[in-house]
C-alpha positions, 0 to 999 in steps of 0.5 A: 559523246555524239556520233562523228558525223554530226561532230563534223557537220556541228562544227563546219555548218554550225561552227560550234566546237563541241557538241558536249555539254559544258554546264556552262550557258557562255559554252552551251547555247549559242545563237545561229541563224536559220539558215545555218541550221537548216543547212545543218539539218540538212547535211545531217538527213542526207548522211542518213540517206547516205548511211542507209545505203550502204550494204550492212555486214551480216555475221556469218553463220558457223557452220559445224564440222563433221570434227566438232 
């Protein structure tokens, strides 16, 4: 199983149906242009940068009440 963002990049930029291994040379090996690989790497890098900018949700510490 792969990350949904990587799947999307593989499908839209590289034209790959899936990134899952299917144990078939015909399905697992692909000829790709270097400019497509470059575009996919750039998209993955930018997606990582955007993910890093999102504020992380930290779990709230539970404060014990006197009744506990």
